[in-house]
KOLTI-54375 format. One line per field, with one value per atom (N, C-alpha, C): chain; x, y, z; residue in three letters; residue number from 1. Coordinates in Angstrom, 2 decimals, always signed. Example, Ala and Ser with C-alpha at 12.3 -4.5 7.8 and 13.67 -1.06 7.14 Angstrom:
REM residues 2
padren [A A A A A A]
xx [+13.19 +12.30 +13.20 +12.85 +13.67 +12.90]
yy [-5.69 -4.50 -3.30 -2.25 -1.06 +0.03]
zz [+7.80 +7.80 +7.80 +7.08 +7.14 +7.87]
zake [ALA ALA ALA SER SER SER]
doti [1 1 1 2 2 2]
REM end
This chain:
REM residues 177
padren [A A A A A A A A A A A A A A A A A A A A A A A A A A A A A A A A A A A A A A A A A A A A A A A A A A A A A A A A A A A A A A A A A A A A A A A A A A A A A A A A A A A A A A A A A A A A A A A A A A A A A A A A A A A A A A A A A A A A A A A A A A A A A A A A A A A A A A A A A A A A A A A A A A A A A A A A A A A A A A A A A A A A A A A A A A A A A A A A A A A A A A A A A A A A A A A A A A A A A A A A A A A A A A A A A A A A A A A A A A A A A A A A A A A A A A A A A A A A A A A A A A A A A A A A A A A A A A A A A A A A A A A A A A A A A A A A A A A A A A A A A A A A A A A A A A A A A A A A A A A A A A A A A A A A A A A A A A A A A A A A A A A A A A A A A A A A A A A A A A A A A A A A A A A A A A A A A A A A A A A A A A A A A A A A A A A A A A A A A A A A A A A A A A A A A A A A A A A A A A A A A A A A A A A A A A A A A A A A A A A A A A A A A A A A A A A A A A A A A A A A A A A A A A A A A A A A A A A A A A A A A A A A A A A A A A A A A A A A A A A A A A A A A A A A A A A A A A A A A A A A A A A A A A A A A A A A A A A A A A A A A A A A A A A A A A A]
xx [-75.87 -76.66 -78.15 -78.59 -80.01 -80.54 -79.76 -80.18 -80.37 -79.45 -79.54 -80.76 -81.07 -82.27 -83.51 -83.64 -84.81 -84.86 -83.75 -83.70 -84.06 -83.52 -83.81 -85.27 -85.85 -87.25 -88.16 -87.95 -88.79 -88.59 -87.38 -87.11 -87.85 -87.88 -88.57 -90.07 -90.63 -92.07 -92.39 -91.61 -91.87 -91.69 -90.74 -90.56 -91.77 -92.49 -93.66 -94.95 -94.85 -96.02 -96.25 -97.52 -97.86 -97.16 -96.52 -95.70 -96.51 -97.79 -98.58 -99.49 -99.32 -100.12 -99.93 -98.73 -98.52 -99.41 -99.45 -100.27 -101.76 -102.17 -103.57 -103.98 -103.15 -103.46 -103.51 -102.57 -102.57 -103.80 -104.22 -105.44 -106.66 -106.78 -107.90 -107.82 -106.63 -106.43 -106.77 -106.35 -106.60 -108.09 -108.85 -110.29 -111.10 -110.55 -111.31 -111.45 -112.61 -112.80 -111.97 -112.00 -111.23 -110.70 -109.61 -108.96 -108.97 -109.41 -109.46 -108.59 -107.78 -106.91 -107.23 -107.24 -107.54 -106.66 -106.19 -105.41 -105.44 -104.98 -104.91 -103.49 -103.08 -101.75 -100.66 -99.66 -98.55 -99.01 -100.04 -100.59 -101.13 -101.63 -102.09 -100.91 -99.75 -98.55 -98.16 -98.30 -98.02 -99.02 -100.30 -101.31 -100.91 -100.46 -100.07 -98.92 -97.97 -96.84 -97.33 -98.18 -98.67 -99.56 -100.40 -101.26 -100.42 -99.35 -98.49 -97.88 -97.38 -96.75 -97.77 -98.99 -100.02 -100.36 -100.46 -100.71 -99.59 -98.35 -97.22 -97.28 -97.94 -98.06 -99.28 -100.05 -101.17 -102.55 -102.67 -103.97 -104.67 -106.01 -106.83 -106.95 -106.37 -106.25 -106.78 -107.42 -107.94 -107.58 -107.31 -107.07 -108.34 -108.89 -110.10 -109.82 -110.74 -110.61 -110.10 -109.57 -109.13 -110.36 -110.32 -111.48 -111.85 -110.94 -111.22 -111.49 -111.61 -111.88 -113.35 -113.63 -115.03 -115.66 -116.94 -117.63 -117.19 -117.13 -116.82 -118.09 -117.92 -119.04 -118.88 -119.94 -119.88 -118.81 -118.00 -116.92 -115.59 -115.60 -114.37 -113.78 -112.56 -111.86 -111.37 -111.70 -111.16 -110.07 -108.88 -107.77 -107.56 -107.78 -107.62 -106.32 -105.48 -104.26 -104.43 -104.46 -104.64 -104.02 -103.01 -102.37 -103.34 -104.22 -105.16 -106.43 -106.82 -108.10 -109.29 -109.05 -110.10 -110.40 -109.70 -109.90 -111.33 -112.09 -113.51 -113.78 -113.02 -113.23 -113.01 -111.99 -111.71 -112.80 -113.36 -114.48 -115.69 -115.94 -117.05 -116.83 -115.60 -115.30 -115.55 -115.14 -115.30 -116.78 -117.57 -119.01 -119.64 -119.25 -119.79 -119.44 -118.20 -117.79 -118.64 -118.85 -119.64 -121.10 -121.61 -123.01 -123.28 -122.30 -122.50 -122.09 -121.60 -121.23 -119.79 -118.95 -117.52 -116.86 -115.76 -114.95 -114.08 -113.71 -112.83 -111.87 -110.63 -109.63 -108.94 -108.37 -107.63 -106.22 -105.26 -103.86 -103.58 -103.22 -103.19 -102.16 -101.95 -101.11 -101.96 -103.27 -104.20 -104.96 -105.22 -106.02 -107.51 -107.86 -109.26 -109.40 -110.39 -110.63 -112.00 -112.45 -113.73 -113.72 -112.70 -112.63 -112.40 -111.56 -111.29 -112.55 -113.52 -114.78 -115.71 -115.39 -116.25 -115.77 -114.51 -113.90 -113.98 -113.64 -113.61 -112.35 -111.27 -110.01 -109.15 -108.40 -107.42 -106.04 -105.14 -103.75 -102.95 -102.58 -101.81 -100.33 -99.74 -98.31 -97.65 -96.99 -96.42 -97.52 -97.22 -98.17 -98.40 -99.58 -99.86 -98.84 -98.32 -97.38 -96.02 -95.81 -94.53 -94.51 -95.64 -95.77 -95.70 -95.14 -94.95 -93.96 -93.94 -93.09 -91.64 -91.12 -89.72 -89.04 -88.13 -87.44 -86.72 -86.98 -86.37 -87.25 -88.38 -89.33 -90.72 -91.02 -92.24 -93.52 -94.61 -95.96 -96.30 -96.13 -96.56 -95.51 -94.30 -93.26 -93.02 -93.07 -92.81 -93.84 -95.13 -96.17 -96.03 -95.90 -95.87 -94.66 -93.50 -92.31 -92.41 -92.92 -93.08 -94.09 -95.18 -96.21 -95.69 -94.95 -94.35 -93.48 -92.65 -91.76 -92.55 -93.54 -94.41 -95.06 -95.61 -96.29 -95.31 -94.09 -93.07 -92.78 -92.80 -92.61 -93.79 -95.00 -96.17 -95.97 -95.49 -95.22 -94.13 -93.11 -92.07 -92.67 -93.60 -94.30 -95.05 -95.75 -96.49 -95.52 -94.41 -93.42 -92.93 -92.63 -92.14 -93.24 -94.45 -95.54 -95.94 -95.90 -96.30 -95.12 -93.91 -92.69 -92.63 -92.99 -92.97 -91.54 -91.27 -89.96 -90.05 -88.92 -88.90 -89.33 -89.01 -89.40 -90.92 -91.59 -93.06 -93.65 -93.08 -93.58 -93.28 -92.11 -91.73 -92.60 -93.14 -93.99 -95.24 -95.70 -96.89 -96.53 -95.25 -94.79 -95.15 -95.42 -95.76 -94.71 -95.16 -94.22 -94.46 -95.30 -95.53 -95.19 -93.94 -93.52 -92.39]
yy [+23.72 +23.56 +23.57 +22.81 +22.72 +24.01 +24.66 +25.95 +26.96 +26.96 +27.91 +27.63 +26.37 +25.99 +26.58 +26.40 +26.89 +28.41 +29.05 +30.52 +31.09 +30.52 +31.03 +30.85 +29.71 +29.46 +30.42 +30.54 +31.45 +32.90 +33.28 +34.64 +34.94 +33.98 +34.21 +34.35 +33.57 +33.66 +34.99 +35.41 +36.68 +37.86 +37.74 +38.81 +38.93 +37.81 +37.82 +38.13 +38.36 +38.68 +40.19 +40.58 +42.00 +42.75 +43.85 +44.56 +45.37 +45.63 +46.39 +45.50 +44.20 +43.29 +43.58 +43.92 +44.19 +45.34 +46.41 +47.57 +47.21 +46.45 +46.04 +45.16 +44.19 +43.27 +44.00 +44.88 +45.64 +46.55 +47.11 +47.92 +47.11 +45.90 +45.03 +44.64 +44.34 +43.95 +45.14 +46.34 +47.52 +47.86 +47.57 +47.86 +46.86 +45.69 +44.60 +44.79 +44.39 +44.35 +43.23 +42.08 +40.93 +40.20 +39.50 +38.80 +37.31 +36.52 +35.08 +34.49 +33.52 +32.86 +31.38 +30.85 +29.43 +28.86 +27.66 +26.92 +25.46 +24.60 +23.17 +22.69 +21.66 +21.10 +22.12 +22.18 +23.12 +24.57 +24.80 +26.16 +26.62 +25.68 +26.03 +26.49 +25.90 +26.34 +27.76 +28.07 +29.43 +30.39 +29.97 +30.79 +31.08 +30.07 +30.26 +31.25 +31.15 +32.08 +33.51 +33.71 +35.05 +35.57 +34.70 +35.11 +35.60 +34.86 +35.25 +36.62 +36.85 +38.14 +39.28 +39.01 +40.05 +40.39 +39.37 +39.61 +40.44 +40.10 +40.88 +42.33 +42.54 +43.89 +44.64 +44.02 +44.72 +44.39 +43.40 +43.06 +41.98 +41.99 +40.94 +39.82 +38.66 +37.58 +36.27 +35.49 +34.18 +33.15 +31.93 +30.82 +29.98 +29.82 +29.04 +27.59 +27.02 +25.63 +25.44 +26.49 +26.38 +26.44 +25.77 +25.71 +27.05 +27.98 +29.30 +30.37 +29.97 +30.93 +31.34 +32.64 +33.10 +33.00 +33.30 +33.29 +34.49 +34.29 +35.38 +36.21 +37.51 +38.43 +39.39 +40.09 +41.16 +42.15 +42.62 +43.54 +42.86 +41.53 +40.76 +40.40 +39.87 +39.46 +38.03 +37.18 +35.83 +35.80 +35.36 +35.18 +33.67 +33.17 +31.75 +31.58 +30.66 +30.34 +28.93 +28.84 +27.55 +27.61 +26.79 +26.76 +26.43 +25.46 +25.03 +25.86 +26.39 +27.09 +26.15 +24.87 +23.86 +23.06 +23.27 +22.48 +22.67 +21.58 +21.65 +22.31 +21.95 +22.54 +24.05 +24.49 +25.93 +26.64 +25.96 +26.52 +26.70 +25.73 +25.84 +27.02 +27.19 +28.34 +29.65 +29.68 +30.89 +31.19 +30.18 +30.39 +30.92 +30.37 +30.84 +32.32 +32.69 +34.08 +35.00 +34.58 +35.40 +35.47 +34.35 +34.31 +35.31 +35.55 +36.49 +37.91 +38.14 +39.48 +39.87 +38.89 +39.19 +39.24 +39.93 +39.90 +38.66 +38.17 +37.01 +37.21 +36.81 +36.85 +35.50 +35.23 +33.99 +34.33 +33.69 +33.74 +32.40 +32.40 +31.15 +31.18 +30.01 +29.90 +29.87 +29.78 +29.66 +30.96 +31.30 +32.48 +32.15 +30.92 +30.48 +29.27 +29.32 +28.20 +28.35 +27.31 +27.35 +28.45 +28.49 +29.52 +30.88 +30.95 +32.21 +32.86 +32.04 +32.57 +33.05 +32.76 +33.13 +34.40 +34.71 +35.75 +37.14 +38.12 +39.51 +39.84 +39.10 +39.34 +38.09 +37.89 +36.80 +37.44 +37.01 +37.44 +36.26 +36.36 +35.29 +35.47 +34.45 +34.47 +33.89 +34.74 +34.33 +34.12 +33.30 +32.94 +31.43 +30.99 +29.54 +28.70 +29.21 +28.43 +28.24 +28.93 +28.83 +27.67 +26.96 +25.92 +24.51 +24.38 +23.03 +22.32 +21.01 +20.24 +20.73 +20.92 +21.31 +20.19 +19.50 +18.39 +18.89 +18.24 +18.64 +19.55 +19.99 +20.82 +20.20 +19.13 +18.36 +18.92 +18.51 +18.61 +19.96 +21.02 +22.33 +23.16 +22.63 +23.40 +24.77 +24.83 +26.11 +27.15 +26.77 +27.71 +28.11 +27.13 +27.45 +28.32 +27.99 +28.79 +30.20 +30.30 +31.62 +32.46 +31.82 +32.54 +32.96 +32.08 +32.43 +33.68 +33.72 +34.87 +36.11 +35.95 +37.07 +37.67 +36.82 +37.31 +37.92 +37.42 +38.06 +39.47 +39.63 +40.95 +41.87 +41.32 +42.11 +42.60 +41.74 +42.14 +43.22 +43.07 +44.10 +45.44 +45.40 +46.61 +47.24 +46.41 +46.90 +47.55 +46.89 +47.41 +48.78 +48.92 +50.20 +51.27 +50.90 +51.87 +52.37 +51.48 +51.83 +52.23 +52.11 +52.41 +51.59 +50.31 +49.42 +49.04 +48.98 +48.52 +47.05 +46.40 +45.00 +44.91 +45.91 +45.90 +45.93 +46.74 +46.79 +45.43 +44.81 +43.52 +42.45 +42.50 +41.51 +41.62 +42.80 +43.01 +42.15 +41.75 +40.90 +39.48 +39.19 +37.83 +36.88 +35.63 +34.63 +34.61 +34.58 +34.51 +33.28 +32.37 +31.12 +29.95 +29.90 +28.84 +28.03]
zz [-104.54 -105.75 -105.44 -104.44 -104.14 -103.55 -102.71 -102.17 -103.30 -104.23 -105.34 -106.21 -106.45 -107.22 -106.56 -105.25 -104.53 -104.54 -104.27 -104.25 -105.61 -106.67 -108.02 -108.39 -108.05 -108.38 -107.63 -106.34 -105.55 -105.99 -106.27 -106.74 -108.03 -108.95 -110.22 -110.00 -109.09 -108.82 -108.15 -107.19 -106.53 -107.48 -108.41 -109.40 -110.33 -110.53 -111.39 -110.64 -109.34 -108.51 -108.55 -108.61 -108.65 -107.51 -107.85 -106.87 -105.87 -106.14 -105.18 -104.34 -104.42 -103.58 -102.10 -101.67 -100.25 -99.80 -100.55 -100.21 -100.25 -101.26 -101.36 -100.19 -99.85 -98.77 -97.43 -97.18 -95.93 -95.87 -96.99 -97.01 -96.58 -97.09 -96.71 -95.24 -94.76 -93.36 -92.45 -92.83 -92.02 -91.94 -93.00 -93.03 -92.20 -91.95 -91.32 -89.81 -89.30 -87.85 -87.24 -87.87 -87.44 -88.66 -88.48 -89.58 -89.27 -90.24 -90.11 -91.21 -90.87 -91.85 -91.92 -93.16 -93.34 -94.44 -94.20 -95.18 -94.78 -95.67 -95.38 -95.64 -94.93 -95.12 -94.82 -95.70 -95.48 -95.63 -96.42 -96.50 -95.16 -94.35 -93.00 -92.14 -92.36 -91.62 -92.03 -93.31 -93.78 -93.13 -93.02 -92.35 -90.92 -90.21 -88.81 -88.69 -89.58 -89.55 -89.77 -90.79 -91.09 -89.96 -89.39 -88.28 -87.10 -86.80 -85.69 -85.94 -87.14 -87.43 -87.45 -87.93 -87.87 -86.43 -85.57 -84.16 -83.55 -83.87 -83.37 -83.85 -84.97 -85.55 -85.04 -84.14 -83.51 -84.05 -84.92 -85.49 -84.67 -84.73 -84.12 -85.16 -84.84 -85.82 -85.24 -86.10 -85.72 -86.78 -86.34 -87.25 -87.31 -88.50 -88.68 -88.28 -87.52 -87.11 -85.69 -85.08 -83.69 -82.79 -81.65 -80.78 -80.17 -80.11 -79.52 -80.58 -81.83 -82.90 -82.85 -82.77 -82.74 -84.13 -84.19 -85.48 -86.31 -87.61 -88.53 -88.71 -88.82 -88.90 -90.07 -90.37 -91.35 -90.90 -91.82 -91.48 -91.24 -91.15 -90.97 -92.33 -92.32 -93.53 -93.37 -94.34 -94.39 -95.44 -95.04 -95.97 -96.12 -97.32 -97.61 -98.39 -97.96 -98.69 -99.24 -100.57 -101.24 -102.61 -102.83 -104.14 -105.25 -105.02 -106.06 -106.09 -104.93 -104.85 -104.92 -104.70 -104.86 -103.60 -102.51 -101.31 -100.80 -100.71 -100.39 -99.05 -98.03 -96.72 -96.75 -97.48 -97.58 -98.38 -99.38 -100.13 -99.22 -98.32 -97.38 -96.42 -95.94 -95.07 -95.82 -97.07 -97.88 -98.08 -98.37 -98.56 -97.29 -96.13 -94.86 -94.64 -94.92 -94.77 -95.65 -96.88 -97.81 -97.36 -96.82 -96.36 -95.24 -94.37 -93.26 -93.61 -94.82 -95.25 -95.01 -94.69 -94.53 -95.91 -95.99 -97.20 -97.17 -98.35 -98.44 -99.59 -99.37 -100.43 -100.50 -101.64 -101.86 -102.28 -101.65 -102.08 -102.71 -104.01 -104.77 -105.89 -106.46 -107.66 -108.92 -108.77 -109.91 -110.11 -111.35 -111.63 -111.63 -111.93 -111.94 -111.03 -110.14 -109.24 -108.60 -107.94 -107.23 -106.18 -105.34 -104.29 -104.92 -105.95 -106.62 -107.18 -107.59 -108.11 -107.01 -105.76 -104.64 -103.91 -104.03 -103.18 -103.78 -102.96 -103.39 -104.19 -103.93 -104.64 -104.59 -105.66 -105.73 -105.85 -104.99 -105.04 -105.58 -106.85 -107.47 -107.17 -106.60 -106.33 -107.57 -108.33 -109.62 -110.66 -111.64 -112.70 -112.67 -113.06 -113.04 -113.80 -114.91 -115.71 -115.02 -113.92 -113.20 -112.21 -112.09 -111.08 -111.65 -112.82 -113.33 -112.43 -112.47 -111.56 -111.59 -110.39 -110.22 -109.45 -110.10 -109.45 -108.20 -107.09 -105.82 -105.00 -105.55 -104.81 -105.01 -104.28 -104.55 -103.94 -104.52 -103.95 -103.33 -104.05 -103.57 -102.87 -102.71 -102.00 -102.63 -103.94 -104.62 -104.19 -104.17 -103.77 -102.31 -101.42 -100.00 -99.64 -100.16 -99.84 -100.43 -101.64 -102.27 -101.50 -101.08 -100.33 -98.96 -98.30 -97.01 -97.13 -98.14 -98.31 -98.71 -99.59 -99.95 -98.71 -97.84 -96.65 -95.64 -95.57 -94.74 -95.28 -96.59 -97.19 -96.86 -96.78 -96.37 -94.94 -94.07 -92.68 -92.65 -93.47 -93.55 -93.98 -94.92 -95.36 -94.18 -93.40 -92.23 -91.24 -90.97 -90.03 -90.47 -91.77 -92.27 -92.28 -92.67 -92.73 -91.34 -90.36 -88.99 -88.13 -88.69 -87.95 -86.65 -86.76 -85.60 -85.25 -83.97 -83.53 -83.12 -83.12 -82.68 -81.22 -80.42 -79.02 -78.88 -79.71 -79.67 -80.05 -81.05 -81.49 -80.44 -79.86 -78.85 -77.60 -77.34 -76.14 -76.18 -77.37 -77.47 -77.89 -77.99 -78.34 -77.20 -77.54 -76.52 -75.42 -74.16 -73.05 -72.18 -72.66 -71.95 -72.89 -73.27 -74.20 -73.63]
zake [MET MET MET HIS HIS HIS GLN GLN GLN GLN GLN GLN LEU LEU LEU ILE ILE ILE ILE ILE ILE GLU GLU GLU LYS LYS LYS ILE ILE ILE SER SER SER SER SER SER ILE ILE ILE LEU LEU LEU ALA ALA ALA ALA ALA ALA THR THR THR GLU GLU GLU HIS HIS HIS ASP ASP ASP TYR TYR TYR ASP ASP ASP ARG ARG ARG GLN GLN GLN LEU LEU LEU VAL VAL VAL GLY GLY GLY LEU LEU LEU VAL VAL VAL ASP ASP ASP GLU GLU GLU ALA ALA ALA ASN ASN ASN GLY GLY GLY ILE ILE ILE PHE PHE PHE LEU LEU LEU ALA ALA ALA GLY GLY GLY ALA ALA ALA GLY GLY GLY ARG ARG ARG SER SER SER ALA ALA ALA LEU LEU LEU VAL VAL VAL CYS CYS CYS LYS LYS LYS ASN ASN ASN PHE PHE PHE ALA ALA ALA MET MET MET ARG ARG ARG LEU LEU LEU MET MET MET HIS HIS HIS SER SER SER GLY GLY GLY TYR TYR TYR LYS LYS LYS VAL VAL VAL ASN ASN ASN LEU LEU LEU VAL VAL VAL GLY GLY GLY GLU GLU GLU THR THR THR VAL VAL VAL THR THR THR PRO PRO PRO SER SER SER ILE ILE ILE GLN GLN GLN GLU GLU GLU GLY GLY GLY ASP ASP ASP LEU LEU LEU LEU LEU LEU ILE ILE ILE VAL VAL VAL ILE ILE ILE SER SER SER GLY GLY GLY SER SER SER GLY GLY GLY GLU GLU GLU THR THR THR GLN GLN GLN GLN GLN GLN LEU LEU LEU ALA ALA ALA ALA ALA ALA PHE PHE PHE THR THR THR GLN GLN GLN LYS LYS LYS ALA ALA ALA LYS LYS LYS ASP ASP ASP VAL VAL VAL GLY GLY GLY ALA ALA ALA LYS LYS LYS ALA ALA ALA ILE ILE ILE LEU LEU LEU ILE ILE ILE SER SER SER SER SER SER LYS LYS LYS THR THR THR GLU GLU GLU SER SER SER THR THR THR ILE ILE ILE GLY GLY GLY ASN ASN ASN MET MET MET VAL VAL VAL ASP ASP ASP ALA ALA ALA VAL VAL VAL PHE PHE PHE ASN ASN ASN ILE ILE ILE GLY GLY GLY ARG ARG ARG PRO PRO PRO ASP ASP ASP MET MET MET TYR TYR TYR GLU GLU GLU LYS LYS LYS VAL VAL VAL PHE PHE PHE GLY GLY GLY MET MET MET PRO PRO PRO MET MET MET GLY GLY GLY SER SER SER VAL VAL VAL PHE PHE PHE GLU GLU GLU LEU LEU LEU SER SER SER THR THR THR LEU LEU LEU ILE ILE ILE PHE PHE PHE LEU LEU LEU GLU GLU GLU ALA ALA ALA VAL VAL VAL VAL VAL VAL SER SER SER TYR TYR TYR ILE ILE ILE ILE ILE ILE HIS HIS HIS GLU GLU GLU ARG ARG ARG ASN ASN ASN LEU LEU LEU THR THR THR GLU GLU GLU GLU GLU GLU GLU GLU GLU MET MET MET ARG ARG ARG ALA ALA ALA VAL VAL VAL HIS HIS HIS ALA ALA ALA ASN ASN ASN MET MET MET GLU GLU GLU]
doti [1 1 1 2 2 2 3 3 3 4 4 4 5 5 5 6 6 6 7 7 7 8 8 8 9 9 9 10 10 10 11 11 11 12 12 12 13 13 13 14 14 14 15 15 15 16 16 16 17 17 17 18 18 18 19 19 19 20 20 20 21 21 21 22 22 22 23 23 23 24 24 24 25 25 25 26 26 26 27 27 27 28 28 28 29 29 29 30 30 30 31 31 31 32 32 32 33 33 33 34 34 34 35 35 35 36 36 36 37 37 37 38 38 38 39 39 39 40 40 40 41 41 41 42 42 42 43 43 43 44 44 44 45 45 45 46 46 46 47 47 47 48 48 48 49 49 49 50 50 50 51 51 51 52 52 52 53 53 53 54 54 54 55 55 55 56 56 56 57 57 57 58 58 58 59 59 59 60 60 60 61 61 61 62 62 62 63 63 63 64 64 64 65 65 65 66 66 66 67 67 67 68 68 68 69 69 69 70 70 70 71 71 71 72 72 72 73 73 73 74 74 74 75 75 75 76 76 76 77 77 77 78 78 78 79 79 79 80 80 80 81 81 81 82 82 82 83 83 83 84 84 84 85 85 85 86 86 86 87 87 87 88 88 88 89 89 89 90 90 90 91 91 91 92 92 92 93 93 93 94 94 94 95 95 95 96 96 96 97 97 97 98 98 98 99 99 99 100 100 100 101 101 101 102 102 102 103 103 103 104 104 104 105 105 105 106 106 106 107 107 107 108 108 108 109 109 109 110 110 110 111 111 111 112 112 112 113 113 113 114 114 114 115 115 115 116 116 116 117 117 117 118 118 118 119 119 119 120 120 120 121 121 121 122 122 122 123 123 123 124 124 124 125 125 125 126 126 126 127 127 127 128 128 128 129 129 129 130 130 130 131 131 131 132 132 132 133 133 133 134 134 134 135 135 135 136 136 136 137 137 137 138 138 138 139 139 139 140 140 140 141 141 141 142 142 142 143 143 143 144 144 144 145 145 145 146 146 146 147 147 147 148 148 148 149 149 149 150 150 150 151 151 151 152 152 152 153 153 153 154 154 154 155 155 155 156 156 156 157 157 157 158 158 158 159 159 159 160 160 160 161 161 161 162 162 162 163 163 163 164 164 164 165 165 165 166 166 166 167 167 167 168 168 168 169 169 169 170 170 170 171 171 171 172 172 172 173 173 173 174 174 174 175 175 175 176 176 176 177 177 177]
REM end
């Protein structure tokens, strides 16, 4: 019962998400010199997952806030994942990216937000009205799980477009774990 509740909710949100977002997002990623990802809380975990898969796909990727993350520059892309689009720290990162001439996008559940008003594009996962409280899926789970699956589909798009093999991706997988 609970698995079905989660699957049905996420399926409905993904069905309401723009179908060409994968192509749009990959276009922005392909144009960028470097890719920076930022999120807070569980959205940060979604960022880490997407960053890892982008790296496996051959992209130069950085997680904002890590001690080895270089400075963002003009020509780079900041991808912010925030359900609310209001996290102050993420807004500061977005402003810094814009100040240096980098592009910035927001992946969110909201159509209007502080960060959304700062970025070059907002990728809405589903519609805002779909995020009312869902019993059994507390405190943002619906957004994070939907975004995780959406971004896995983006990676699948990259794999198909580039004809990447699992062996090619595994060749750059961590080997000191």
